N, CA, C and O atoms as a GROMACS GRO file, in nm:
protein
  580
    1MET      N    1 -10.979   3.786  -0.613
    1MET     CA    2 -10.931   3.909  -0.550
    1MET      C    3 -10.780   3.920  -0.570
    1MET      O    4 -10.706   3.825  -0.544
    2LYS      N    5 -10.736   4.036  -0.615
    2LYS     CA    6 -10.592   4.055  -0.643
    2LYS      C    7 -10.511   4.076  -0.517
    2LYS      O    8 -10.558   4.131  -0.417
    3GLY      N    9 -10.386   4.029  -0.525
    3GLY     CA   10 -10.291   4.061  -0.421
    3GLY      C   11 -10.297   3.975  -0.297
    3GLY      O   12 -10.235   4.009  -0.196
    4ASN      N   13 -10.369   3.863  -0.301
    4ASN     CA   14 -10.375   3.776  -0.182
    4ASN      C   15 -10.250   3.692  -0.165
    4ASN      O   16 -10.213   3.657  -0.053
    5MET      N   17 -10.187   3.659  -0.275
    5MET     CA   18 -10.068   3.573  -0.269
    5MET      C   19  -9.942   3.658  -0.283
    5MET      O   20  -9.941   3.759  -0.354
    6THR      N   21  -9.838   3.616  -0.215
    6THR     CA   22  -9.710   3.685  -0.232
    6THR      C   23  -9.646   3.638  -0.362
    6THR      O   24  -9.686   3.537  -0.419
    7SER      N   25  -9.548   3.713  -0.408
    7SER     CA   26  -9.475   3.673  -0.529
    7SER      C   27  -9.408   3.538  -0.510
    7SER      O   28  -9.405   3.457  -0.602
    8ASP      N   29  -9.354   3.514  -0.391
    8ASP     CA   30  -9.290   3.384  -0.363
    8ASP      C   31  -9.392   3.271  -0.372
    8ASP      O   32  -9.361   3.164  -0.424
    9GLU      N   33  -9.512   3.294  -0.322
    9GLU     CA   34  -9.616   3.191  -0.331
    9GLU      C   35  -9.654   3.163  -0.476
    9GLU      O   36  -9.674   3.048  -0.515
   10LEU      N   37  -9.664   3.269  -0.556
   10LEU     CA   38  -9.693   3.251  -0.698
   10LEU      C   39  -9.582   3.173  -0.768
   10LEU      O   40  -9.609   3.086  -0.850
   11LEU      N   41  -9.456   3.205  -0.734
   11LEU     CA   42  -9.343   3.132  -0.793
   11LEU      C   43  -9.346   2.985  -0.753
   11LEU      O   44  -9.324   2.897  -0.836
   12ASP      N   45  -9.373   2.959  -0.626
   12ASP     CA   46  -9.380   2.820  -0.580
   12ASP      C   47  -9.490   2.744  -0.654
   12ASP      O   48  -9.472   2.628  -0.690
   13MET      N   49  -9.603   2.811  -0.677
   13MET     CA   50  -9.712   2.748  -0.749
   13MET      C   51  -9.668   2.713  -0.892
   13MET      O   52  -9.695   2.604  -0.940
   14LEU      N   53  -9.601   2.807  -0.957
   14LEU     CA   54  -9.556   2.782  -1.095
   14LEU      C   55  -9.453   2.670  -1.101
   14LEU      O   56  -9.449   2.594  -1.198
   15LYS      N   57  -9.369   2.661  -0.999
   15LYS     CA   58  -9.266   2.556  -0.996
   15LYS      C   59  -9.328   2.417  -0.978
   15LYS      O   60  -9.275   2.318  -1.029
   16SER      N   61  -9.438   2.410  -0.906
   16SER     CA   62  -9.492   2.280  -0.866
   16SER      C   63  -9.598   2.224  -0.960
   16SER      O   64  -9.637   2.108  -0.944
   17ILE      N   65  -9.645   2.300  -1.056
   17ILE     CA   66  -9.753   2.251  -1.142
   17ILE      C   67  -9.698   2.169  -1.258
   17ILE      O   68  -9.585   2.189  -1.302
   18SER      N   69  -9.780   2.079  -1.306
   18SER     CA   70  -9.739   2.001  -1.424
   18SER      C   71  -9.798   2.062  -1.551
   18SER      O   72  -9.747   2.039  -1.660
   19SER      N   73  -9.905   2.138  -1.536
   19SER     CA   74  -9.969   2.200  -1.651
   19SER      C   75 -10.013   2.342  -1.614
   19SER      O   76 -10.073   2.364  -1.509
   20TYR      N   77  -9.981   2.436  -1.701
   20TYR     CA   78 -10.018   2.576  -1.676
   20TYR      C   79 -10.169   2.591  -1.661
   20TYR      O   80 -10.217   2.676  -1.586
   21ASP      N   81 -10.244   2.508  -1.732
   21ASP     CA   82 -10.391   2.514  -1.725
   21ASP      C   83 -10.442   2.495  -1.583
   21ASP      O   84 -10.548   2.547  -1.547
   22GLU      N   85 -10.366   2.420  -1.501
   22GLU     CA   86 -10.408   2.392  -1.363
   22GLU      C   87 -10.429   2.520  -1.282
   22GLU      O   88 -10.519   2.526  -1.198
   23VAL      N   89 -10.348   2.620  -1.306
   23VAL     CA   90 -10.353   2.740  -1.222
   23VAL      C   91 -10.376   2.869  -1.300
   23VAL      O   92 -10.366   2.978  -1.244
   24GLN      N   93 -10.406   2.856  -1.427
   24GLN     CA   94 -10.418   2.974  -1.513
   24GLN      C   95 -10.518   3.077  -1.458
   24GLN      O   96 -10.486   3.195  -1.453
   25GLU      N   97 -10.634   3.034  -1.419
   25GLU     CA   98 -10.735   3.129  -1.370
   25GLU      C   99 -10.692   3.194  -1.238
   25GLU      O  100 -10.712   3.314  -1.219
   26GLU      N  101 -10.634   3.116  -1.148
   26GLU     CA  102 -10.588   3.172  -1.021
   26GLU      C  103 -10.476   3.272  -1.045
   26GLU      O  104 -10.473   3.377  -0.980
   27LEU      N  105 -10.385   3.242  -1.134
   27LEU     CA  106 -10.277   3.335  -1.166
   27LEU      C  107 -10.332   3.464  -1.226
   27LEU      O  108 -10.287   3.574  -1.190
   28LYS      N  109 -10.427   3.453  -1.317
   28LYS     CA  110 -10.486   3.572  -1.378
   28LYS      C  111 -10.544   3.665  -1.273
   28LYS      O  112 -10.534   3.787  -1.285
   29SER      N  113 -10.605   3.609  -1.171
   29SER     CA  114 -10.666   3.692  -1.067
   29SER      C  115 -10.561   3.762  -0.980
   29SER      O  116 -10.592   3.857  -0.909
   30GLU      N  117 -10.436   3.714  -0.986
   30GLU     CA  118 -10.328   3.771  -0.904
   30GLU      C  119 -10.237   3.864  -0.985
   30GLU      O  120 -10.157   3.937  -0.926
   31GLN      N  121 -10.247   3.862  -1.116
   31GLN     CA  122 -10.152   3.937  -1.198
   31GLN      C  123 -10.193   4.083  -1.214
   31GLN      O  124 -10.310   4.120  -1.200
   32ILE      N  125 -10.094   4.165  -1.243
   32ILE     CA  126 -10.112   4.309  -1.258
   32ILE      C  127 -10.164   4.337  -1.398
   32ILE      O  128 -10.106   4.296  -1.498
   33THR      N  129 -10.277   4.408  -1.403
   33THR     CA  130 -10.334   4.440  -1.534
   33THR      C  131 -10.361   4.589  -1.551
   33THR      O  132 -10.396   4.633  -1.660
   34GLU      N  133 -10.345   4.667  -1.446
   34GLU     CA  134 -10.375   4.809  -1.459
   34GLU      C  135 -10.267   4.883  -1.536
   34GLU      O  136 -10.149   4.847  -1.530
   35SER      N  137 -10.308   4.987  -1.606
   35SER     CA  138 -10.214   5.068  -1.683
   35SER      C  139 -10.133   5.157  -1.590
   35SER      O  140 -10.166   5.172  -1.472
   36LEU      N  141 -10.028   5.215  -1.644
   36LEU     CA  142  -9.948   5.309  -1.566
   36LEU      C  143 -10.035   5.427  -1.522
   36LEU      O  144 -10.026   5.470  -1.406
   37ALA      N  145 -10.117   5.479  -1.611
   37ALA     CA  146 -10.203   5.594  -1.578
   37ALA      C  147 -10.297   5.558  -1.461
   37ALA      O  148 -10.314   5.639  -1.370
   38GLU      N  149 -10.356   5.440  -1.464
   38GLU     CA  150 -10.443   5.397  -1.354
   38GLU      C  151 -10.364   5.388  -1.224
   38GLU      O  152 -10.410   5.433  -1.119
   39TYR      N  153 -10.246   5.330  -1.233
   39TYR     CA  154 -10.161   5.315  -1.114
   39TYR      C  155 -10.125   5.451  -1.055
   39TYR      O  156 -10.136   5.473  -0.935
   40LEU      N  157 -10.081   5.544  -1.143
   40LEU     CA  158 -10.040   5.676  -1.096
   40LEU      C  159 -10.158   5.753  -1.037
   40LEU      O  160 -10.143   5.819  -0.934
   41ASN      N  161 -10.272   5.746  -1.101
   41ASN     CA  162 -10.389   5.818  -1.050
   41ASN      C  163 -10.438   5.760  -0.918
   41ASN      O  164 -10.487   5.834  -0.831
   42THR      N  165 -10.426   5.629  -0.901
   42THR     CA  166 -10.458   5.567  -0.773
   42THR      C  167 -10.361   5.616  -0.666
   42THR      O  168 -10.400   5.644  -0.553
   43LEU      N  169 -10.234   5.625  -0.703
   43LEU     CA  170 -10.131   5.674  -0.610
   43LEU      C  171 -10.160   5.818  -0.567
   43LEU      O  172 -10.145   5.852  -0.450
   44VAL      N  173 -10.200   5.901  -0.661
   44VAL     CA  174 -10.235   6.040  -0.630
   44VAL      C  175 -10.348   6.044  -0.527
   44VAL      O  176 -10.342   6.118  -0.429
   45ALA      N  177 -10.452   5.963  -0.551
   45ALA     CA  178 -10.567   5.961  -0.461
   45ALA      C  179 -10.528   5.909  -0.322
   45ALA      O  180 -10.567   5.967  -0.221
   46LYS      N  181 -10.452   5.800  -0.318
   46LYS     CA  182 -10.412   5.742  -0.189
   46LYS      C  183 -10.328   5.838  -0.107
   46LYS      O  184 -10.343   5.846   0.015
   47ARG      N  185 -10.240   5.909  -0.174
   47ARG     CA  186 -10.147   5.999  -0.104
   47ARG      C  187 -10.202   6.141  -0.089
   47ARG      O  188 -10.141   6.227  -0.026
   48LYS      N  189 -10.320   6.163  -0.150
   48LYS     CA  190 -10.378   6.297  -0.150
   48LYS      C  191 -10.276   6.399  -0.203
   48LYS      O  192 -10.261   6.509  -0.149
   49ALA      N  193 -10.208   6.358  -0.309
   49ALA     CA  194 -10.101   6.440  -0.368
   49ALA      C  195 -10.159   6.543  -0.464
   49ALA      O  196 -10.267   6.525  -0.521
   50LYS      N  197 -10.086   6.649  -0.480
   50LYS     CA  198 -10.121   6.752  -0.577
   50LYS      C  199 -10.029   6.734  -0.697
   50LYS      O  200  -9.906   6.735  -0.683
   51LEU      N  201 -10.089   6.719  -0.815
   51LEU     CA  202 -10.009   6.691  -0.935
   51LEU      C  203  -9.900   6.795  -0.962
   51LEU      O  204  -9.789   6.756  -0.997
   52PRO      N  205  -9.927   6.926  -0.947
   52PRO     CA  206  -9.818   7.021  -0.971
   52PRO      C  207  -9.698   6.999  -0.878
   52PRO      O  208  -9.583   7.018  -0.919
   53ASP      N  209  -9.724   6.959  -0.754
   53ASP     CA  210  -9.615   6.932  -0.660
   53ASP      C  211  -9.537   6.807  -0.701
   53ASP      O  212  -9.414   6.806  -0.697
   54VAL      N  213  -9.609   6.703  -0.740
   54VAL     CA  214  -9.544   6.579  -0.784
   54VAL      C  215  -9.460   6.608  -0.909
   54VAL      O  216  -9.347   6.560  -0.921
   55MET      N  217  -9.516   6.686  -1.001
   55MET     CA  218  -9.445   6.719  -1.124
   55MET      C  219  -9.317   6.797  -1.093
   55MET      O  220  -9.210   6.768  -1.147
   56ARG      N  221  -9.327   6.895  -1.007
   56ARG     CA  222  -9.210   6.977  -0.971
   56ARG      C  223  -9.101   6.891  -0.908
   56ARG      O  224  -8.984   6.903  -0.944
   57ARG      N  225  -9.140   6.805  -0.814
   57ARG     CA  226  -9.041   6.721  -0.746
   57ARG      C  227  -8.982   6.614  -0.838
   57ARG      O  228  -8.870   6.568  -0.816
   58SER      N  229  -9.056   6.575  -0.940
   58SER     CA  230  -9.009   6.470  -1.031
   58SER      C  231  -8.914   6.525  -1.138
   58SER      O  232  -8.839   6.448  -1.198
   59GLY      N  233  -8.918   6.655  -1.162
   59GLY     CA  234  -8.830   6.714  -1.262
   59GLY      C  235  -8.871   6.685  -1.405
   59GLY      O  236  -8.793   6.710  -1.497
   60LEU      N  237  -8.990   6.632  -1.425
   60LEU     CA  238  -9.036   6.599  -1.560
   60LEU      C  239  -9.104   6.720  -1.623
   60LEU      O  240  -9.165   6.802  -1.555
   61LYS      N  241  -9.093   6.730  -1.755
   61LYS     CA  242  -9.158   6.839  -1.827
   61LYS      C  243  -9.308   6.819  -1.824
   61LYS      O  244  -9.358   6.706  -1.824
   62LYS      N  245  -9.380   6.930  -1.821
   62LYS     CA  246  -9.525   6.930  -1.803
   62LYS      C  247  -9.598   6.838  -1.902
   62LYS      O  248  -9.677   6.754  -1.861
   63ALA      N  249  -9.572   6.854  -2.030
   63ALA     CA  250  -9.644   6.775  -2.131
   63ALA      C  251  -9.617   6.625  -2.113
   63ALA      O  252  -9.709   6.544  -2.121
   64TYR      N  253  -9.492   6.590  -2.090
   64TYR     CA  254  -9.457   6.449  -2.072
   64TYR      C  255  -9.522   6.394  -1.944
   64TYR      O  256  -9.579   6.285  -1.943
   65PHE      N  257  -9.511   6.471  -1.836
   65PHE     CA  258  -9.568   6.431  -1.707
   65PHE      C  259  -9.717   6.400  -1.722
   65PHE      O  260  -9.764   6.294  -1.680
   66TYR      N  261  -9.791   6.493  -1.781
   66TYR     CA  262  -9.936   6.472  -1.793
   66TYR      C  263  -9.970   6.362  -1.892
   66TYR      O  264 -10.076   6.301  -1.881
   67SER      N  265  -9.884   6.336  -1.989
   67SER     CA  266  -9.910   6.225  -2.082
   67SER      C  267  -9.902   6.090  -2.009
   67SER      O  268  -9.968   5.994  -2.049
   68LEU      N  269  -9.823   6.082  -1.904
   68LEU     CA  270  -9.817   5.960  -1.824
   68LEU      C  271  -9.946   5.940  -1.745
   68LEU      O  272  -9.994   5.828  -1.728
   69PHE      N  273 -10.002   6.050  -1.697
   69PHE     CA  274 -10.123   6.044  -1.616
   69PHE      C  275 -10.250   6.027  -1.697
   69PHE      O  276 -10.349   5.976  -1.647
   70ASN      N  277 -10.248   6.071  -1.823
   70ASN     CA  278 -10.370   6.055  -1.904
   70ASN      C  279 -10.363   5.932  -1.994
   70ASN      O  280 -10.458   5.904  -2.068
   71GLY      N  281 -10.254   5.860  -1.989
   71GLY     CA  282 -10.245   5.733  -2.060
   71GLY      C  283 -10.193   5.739  -2.202
   71GLY      O  284 -10.188   5.637  -2.270
   72THR      N  285 -10.153   5.857  -2.250
   72THR     CA  286 -10.100   5.863  -2.386
   72THR      C  287  -9.956   5.811  -2.393
   72THR      O  288  -9.908   5.778  -2.501
   73ARG      N  289  -9.890   5.804  -2.280
   73ARG     CA  290  -9.758   5.739  -2.269
   73ARG      C  291  -9.771   5.635  -2.160
   73ARG      O  292  -9.822   5.664  -2.051
   74ASP      N  293  -9.725   5.514  -2.189
   74ASP     CA  294  -9.745   5.407  -2.090
   74ASP      C  295  -9.620   5.326  -2.062
   74ASP      O  296  -9.623   5.233  -1.982
   75ASN      N  297  -9.510   5.360  -2.126
   75ASN     CA  298  -9.390   5.278  -2.108
   75ASN      C  299  -9.266   5.366  -2.088
   75ASN      O  300  -9.175   5.366  -2.171
   76PRO      N  301  -9.263   5.440  -1.978
   76PRO     CA  302  -9.148   5.528  -1.955
   76PRO      C  303  -9.024   5.447  -1.917
   76PRO      O  304  -9.032   5.330  -1.880
   77SER      N  305  -8.909   5.513  -1.929
   77SER     CA  306  -8.783   5.449  -1.892
   77SER      C  307  -8.776   5.427  -1.740
   77SER      O  308  -8.855   5.483  -1.664
   78ARG      N  309  -8.683   5.347  -1.701
   78ARG     CA  310  -8.658   5.322  -1.558
   78ARG      C  311  -8.625   5.453  -1.486
   78ARG      O  312  -8.672   5.476  -1.375
   79ASP      N  313  -8.544   5.539  -1.550
   79ASP     CA  314  -8.509   5.666  -1.487
   79ASP      C  315  -8.632   5.754  -1.464
   79ASP      O  316  -8.642   5.821  -1.362
   80VAL      N  317  -8.725   5.753  -1.558
   80VAL     CA  318  -8.849   5.831  -1.540
   80VAL      C  319  -8.930   5.775  -1.424
   80VAL      O  320  -8.986   5.851  -1.345
   81LEU      N  321  -8.936   5.643  -1.411
   81LEU     CA  322  -9.006   5.583  -1.297
   81LEU      C  323  -8.939   5.625  -1.166
   81LEU      O  324  -9.007   5.655  -1.068
   82ILE      N  325  -8.806   5.627  -1.164
   82ILE     CA  326  -8.734   5.670  -1.044
   82ILE      C  327  -8.765   5.817  -1.015
   82ILE      O  328  -8.784   5.855  -0.900
   83GLN      N  329  -8.768   5.899  -1.120
   83GLN     CA  330  -8.803   6.040  -1.102
   83GLN      C  331  -8.944   6.054  -1.042
   83GLN      O  332  -8.966   6.138  -0.955
   84LEU      N  333  -9.037   5.972  -1.088
   84LEU     CA  334  -9.172   5.975  -1.030
   84LEU      C  335  -9.167   5.933  -0.883
   84LEU      O  336  -9.243   5.985  -0.801
   85GLY      N  337  -9.079   5.839  -0.851
   85GLY     CA  338  -9.061   5.801  -0.710
   85GLY      C  339  -9.020   5.920  -0.626
   85GLY      O  340  -9.071   5.940  -0.516
   86PHE      N  341  -8.928   6.001  -0.678
   86PHE     CA  342  -8.892   6.124  -0.607
   86PHE      C  343  -9.010   6.221  -0.604
   86PHE      O  344  -9.033   6.288  -0.503
   87GLY      N  345  -9.083   6.228  -0.713
   87GLY     CA  346  -9.198   6.318  -0.719
   87GLY      C  347  -9.303   6.285  -0.614
   87GLY      O  348  -9.363   6.375  -0.556
   88PHE      N  349  -9.325   6.157  -0.591
   88PHE     CA  350  -9.423   6.113  -0.491
   88PHE      C  351  -9.361   6.102  -0.352
   88PHE      O  352  -9.429   6.063  -0.257
   89GLU      N  353  -9.234   6.135  -0.340
   89GLU     CA  354  -9.161   6.125  -0.214
   89GLU      C  355  -9.172   5.984  -0.155
   89GLU      O  356  -9.200   5.965  -0.037
   90MET      N  357  -9.148   5.886  -0.242
   90MET     CA  358  -9.155   5.746  -0.200
   90MET      C  359  -9.037   5.709  -0.111
   90MET      O  360  -8.930   5.769  -0.120
   91SER      N  361  -9.060   5.611  -0.028
   91SER     CA  362  -8.951   5.552   0.048
   91SER      C  363  -8.876   5.457  -0.047
   91SER      O  364  -8.922   5.430  -0.158
   92PHE      N  365  -8.762   5.409  -0.002
   92PHE     CA  366  -8.685   5.314  -0.082
   92PHE      C  367  -8.770   5.190  -0.113
   92PHE      O  368  -8.774   5.146  -0.228
   93ASP      N  369  -8.836   5.135  -0.013
   93ASP     CA  370  -8.918   5.015  -0.035
   93ASP      C  371  -9.031   5.043  -0.134
   93ASP      O  372  -9.063   4.958  -0.218
   94GLU      N  373  -9.091   5.159  -0.126
   94GLU     CA  374  -9.200   5.194  -0.217
   94GLU      C  375  -9.150   5.206  -0.361
   94GLU      O  376  -9.217   5.161  -0.454
   95VAL      N  377  -9.034   5.267  -0.380
   95VAL     CA  378  -8.982   5.282  -0.517
   95VAL      C  379  -8.942   5.146  -0.572
   95VAL      O  380  -8.957   5.122  -0.692
   96GLN      N  381  -8.890   5.058  -0.489
   96GLN     CA  382  -8.856   4.922  -0.534
   96GLN      C  383  -8.983   4.850  -0.582
   96GLN      O  384  -8.982   4.785  -0.687
   97GLU      N  385  -9.089   4.860  -0.506
   97GLU     CA  386  -9.216   4.797  -0.544
   97GLU      C  387  -9.271   4.859  -0.672
   97GLU      O  388  -9.320   4.789  -0.760
   98PHE      N  389  -9.261   4.992  -0.682
   98PHE     CA  390  -9.308   5.063  -0.800
   98PHE      C  391  -9.232   5.016  -0.925
   98PHE      O  392  -9.294   4.990  -1.028
   99LEU      N  393  -9.100   5.006  -0.916
   99LEU     CA  394  -9.020   4.959  -1.029
   99LEU      C  395  -9.059   4.817  -1.067
   99LEU      O  396  -9.076   4.786  -1.185
  100MET      N  397  -9.073   4.731  -0.969
  100MET     CA  398  -9.110   4.592  -0.994
  100MET      C  399  -9.248   4.586  -1.059
  100MET      O  400  -9.268   4.512  -1.156
  101HIS      N  401  -9.341   4.663  -1.007
  101HIS     CA  402  -9.478   4.665  -1.059
  101HIS      C  403  -9.481   4.703  -1.206
  101HIS      O  404  -9.565   4.653  -1.282
  102ARG      N  405  -9.391   4.791  -1.247
  102ARG     CA  406  -9.388   4.838  -1.386
  102ARG      C  407  -9.293   4.756  -1.474
  102ARG      O  408  -9.273   4.790  -1.591
  103GLY      N  409  -9.235   4.650  -1.419
  103GLY     CA  410  -9.150   4.562  -1.498
  103GLY      C  411  -9.010   4.617  -1.521
  103GLY      O  412  -8.940   4.573  -1.612
  104ALA      N  413  -8.969   4.712  -1.440
  104ALA     CA  414  -8.835   4.770  -1.451
  104ALA      C  415  -8.743   4.706  -1.348
  104ALA      O  416  -8.788   4.655  -1.245
  105ALA      N  417  -8.615   4.711  -1.377
  105ALA     CA  418  -8.517   4.656  -1.283
  105ALA      C  419  -8.519   4.737  -1.153
  105ALA      O  420  -8.520   4.860  -1.154
  106GLN      N  421  -8.518   4.665  -1.043
  106GLN     CA  422  -8.511   4.732  -0.913
  106GLN      C  423  -8.372   4.790  -0.893
  106GLN      O  424  -8.276   4.751  -0.960
  107LEU      N  425  -8.362   4.883  -0.801
  107LEU     CA  426  -8.233   4.942  -0.766
  107LEU      C  427  -8.147   4.836  -0.699
  107LEU      O  428  -8.193   4.762  -0.612
  108TYR      N  429  -8.020   4.829  -0.741
  108TYR     CA  430  -7.930   4.723  -0.695
  108TYR      C  431  -7.805   4.788  -0.637
  108TYR      O  432  -7.733   4.857  -0.709
  109PRO      N  433  -7.776   4.765  -0.508
  109PRO     CA  434  -7.667   4.836  -0.442
  109PRO      C  435  -7.527   4.807  -0.496
  109PRO      O  436  -7.434   4.883  -0.466
  110ARG      N  437  -7.508   4.701  -0.572
  110ARG     CA  438  -7.375   4.670  -0.628
  110ARG      C  439  -7.343   4.756  -0.751
  110ARG      O  440  -7.229   4.761  -0.796
  111ILE      N  441  -7.445   4.823  -0.804
  111ILE     CA  442  -7.424   4.914  -0.917
  111ILE      C  443  -7.403   5.053  -0.858
  111ILE      O  444  -7.491   5.104  -0.790
  112PRO      N  445  -7.288   5.116  -0.883
  112PRO     CA  446  -7.256   5.243  -0.818
  112PRO      C  447  -7.365   5.351  -0.832
  112PRO      O  448  -7.399   5.417  -0.734
  113ARG      N  449  -7.418   5.368  -0.951
  113ARG     CA  450  -7.523   5.470  -0.970
  113ARG      C  451  -7.646   5.437  -0.886
  113ARG      O  452  -7.703   5.524  -0.821
  114ASP      N  453  -7.687   5.309  -0.889
  114ASP     CA  454  -7.802   5.267  -0.810
  114ASP      C  455  -7.777   5.287  -0.661
  114ASP      O  456  -7.868   5.326  -0.587
  115ALA      N  457  -7.656   5.260  -0.616
  115ALA     CA  458  -7.624   5.278  -0.473
  115ALA      C  459  -7.644   5.422  -0.430
  115ALA      O  460  -7.694   5.448  -0.321
  116ILE      N  461  -7.606   5.516  -0.515
  116ILE     CA  462  -7.627   5.658  -0.483
  116ILE      C  463  -7.776   5.688  -0.476
  116ILE      O  464  -7.822   5.757  -0.384
  117ILE      N  465  -7.853   5.637  -0.572
  117ILE     CA  466  -7.997   5.662  -0.574
  117ILE      C  467  -8.063   5.599  -0.450
  117ILE      O  468  -8.151   5.659  -0.389
  118ILE      N  469  -8.019   5.480  -0.414
  118ILE     CA  470  -8.072   5.415  -0.292
  118ILE      C  471  -8.042   5.502  -0.170
  118ILE      O  472  -8.129   5.525  -0.087
  119TYR      N  473  -7.919   5.549  -0.161
  119TYR     CA  474  -7.877   5.636  -0.051
  119TYR      C  475  -7.972   5.756  -0.040
  119TYR      O  476  -8.014   5.794   0.069
  120CYS      N  477  -8.003   5.815  -0.154
  120CYS     CA  478  -8.090   5.933  -0.155
  120CYS      C  479  -8.232   5.900  -0.111
  120CYS      O  480  -8.291   5.974  -0.032
  121PHE      N  481  -8.288   5.790  -0.160
  121PHE     CA  482  -8.423   5.751  -0.117
  121PHE      C  483  -8.426   5.719   0.032
  121PHE      O  484  -8.521   5.754   0.101
  122GLN      N  485  -8.322   5.650   0.080
  122GLN     CA  486  -8.317   5.613   0.222
  122GLN      C  487  -8.316   5.735   0.313
  122GLN      O  488  -8.361   5.729   0.427
  123ARG      N  489  -8.265   5.845   0.262
  123ARG     CA  490  -8.254   5.966   0.344
  123ARG      C  491  -8.357   6.072   0.310
  123ARG      O  492  -8.351   6.184   0.362
  124GLY      N  493  -8.452   6.038   0.224
  124GLY     CA  494  -8.558   6.132   0.189
  124GLY      C  495  -8.509   6.255   0.115
  124GLY      O  496  -8.568   6.362   0.125
  125MET      N  497  -8.400   6.240   0.040
  125MET     CA  498  -8.343   6.351  -0.034
  125MET      C  499  -8.428   6.383  -0.157
  125MET      O  500  -8.505   6.299  -0.203
  126SER      N  501  -8.411   6.503  -0.209
  126SER     CA  502  -8.483   6.544  -0.330
  126SER      C  503  -8.411   6.491  -0.453
  126SER      O  504  -8.297   6.446  -0.447
  127LEU      N  505  -8.480   6.498  -0.565
  127LEU     CA  506  -8.421   6.460  -0.692
  127LEU      C  507  -8.302   6.548  -0.726
  127LEU      O  508  -8.199   6.499  -0.774
  128MET      N  509  -8.314   6.677  -0.700
  128MET     CA  510  -8.202   6.768  -0.729
  128MET      C  511  -8.080   6.732  -0.646
  128MET      O  512  -7.967   6.729  -0.696
  129ASP      N  513  -8.102   6.704  -0.517
  129ASP     CA  514  -7.990   6.663  -0.432
  129ASP      C  515  -7.928   6.533  -0.481
  129ASP      O  516  -7.806   6.515  -0.475
  130CYS      N  517  -8.012   6.442  -0.528
  130CYS     CA  518  -7.961   6.315  -0.581
  130CYS      C  519  -7.878   6.340  -0.706
  130CYS      O  520  -7.772   6.281  -0.722
  131ASP      N  521  -7.926   6.426  -0.794
  131ASP     CA  522  -7.850   6.455  -0.915
  131ASP      C  523  -7.715   6.521  -0.883
  131ASP      O  524  -7.616   6.495  -0.951
  132VAL      N  525  -7.712   6.603  -0.781
  132VAL     CA  526  -7.585   6.664  -0.740
  132VAL      C  527  -7.488   6.555  -0.695
  132VAL      O  528  -7.372   6.555  -0.734
  133LEU      N  529  -7.538   6.462  -0.614
  133LEU     CA  530  -7.454   6.352  -0.566
  133LEU      C  531  -7.409   6.263  -0.683
  133LEU      O  532  -7.295   6.217  -0.686
  134LEU      N  533  -7.499   6.238  -0.777
  134LEU     CA  534  -7.461   6.161  -0.896
  134LEU      C  535  -7.351   6.232  -0.973
  134LEU      O  536  -7.254   6.170  -1.016
  135MET      N  537  -7.367   6.362  -0.992
  135MET     CA  538  -7.269   6.441  -1.067
  135MET      C  539  -7.133   6.440  -0.996
  135MET      O  540  -7.030   6.425  -1.060
  136GLU      N  541  -7.134   6.457  -0.865
  136GLU     CA  542  -7.010   6.456  -0.788
  136GLU      C  543  -6.936   6.324  -0.799
  136GLU      O  544  -6.814   6.317  -0.782
  137ASN      N  545  -7.011   6.218  -0.828
  137ASN     CA  546  -6.952   6.085  -0.839
  137ASN      C  547  -6.940   6.038  -0.985
  137ASN      O  548  -6.920   5.920  -1.012
  138PHE      N  549  -6.953   6.134  -1.077
  138PHE     CA  550  -6.935   6.108  -1.220
  138PHE      C  551  -7.027   6.000  -1.273
  138PHE      O  552  -6.988   5.917  -1.356
  139GLU      N  553  -7.150   6.001  -1.225
  139GLU     CA  554  -7.252   5.908  -1.270
  139GLU      C  555  -7.357   5.984  -1.352
  139GLU      O  556  -7.377   6.104  -1.328
  140PRO      N  557  -7.424   5.919  -1.446
  140PRO     CA  558  -7.527   5.986  -1.526
  140PRO      C  559  -7.640   6.039  -1.437
  140PRO      O  560  -7.685   5.972  -1.344
  141LEU      N  561  -7.685   6.159  -1.468
  141LEU     CA  562  -7.793   6.222  -1.392
  141LEU      C  563  -7.927   6.158  -1.425
  141LEU      O  564  -7.944   6.096  -1.531
  142LEU      N  565  -8.021   6.173  -1.334
  142LEU     CA  566  -8.157   6.127  -1.360
  142LEU      C  567  -8.231   6.226  -1.449
  142LEU      O  568  -8.296   6.186  -1.546
  143MET      N  569  -8.220   6.355  -1.416
  143MET     CA  570  -8.290   6.457  -1.494
  143MET      C  571  -8.214   6.483  -1.623
  143MET      O  572  -8.093   6.507  -1.622
  144LYS      N  573  -8.285   6.478  -1.729
  144LYS     CA  574  -8.227   6.508  -1.860
  144LYS      C  575  -8.272   6.649  -1.898
  144LYS      O  576  -8.390   6.682  -1.887
  145ASP      N  577  -8.179   6.731  -1.942
  145ASP     CA  578  -8.204   6.871  -1.982
  145ASP      C  579  -8.272   6.948  -1.872
  145ASP      O  580  -8.300   7.066  -1.888
   0.00000   0.00000   0.00000
């Protein structure tokens, strides 16, 4: 069953073994194997979200947005993942987990741009409001074109 062990427990297990074979099967049962499309569609169902609303809030173009959900694109940039976080109206903790789940760097408060994005997620701000704050602070915007 997936998700029974915390990441710290998995790390401790890896640190303490003498042979990877000892825990290979247990690790496989705990590791993430679902595609981005599966993850996003599960998120839609859990949140009872409407795709047009998520797309509008994320600022992504229609064709690109739907390519993420149908699996034709599976490796978006970190900024696109953050935009999806805004689209799903995620909390800061949820977007951090989402970034980690997809193998992207989490938001880090010592990086000025990330600090602004964290500020926006913490306050439930929209992507547009976040981009305004980024622009006012001479940081690269999340939305491109």
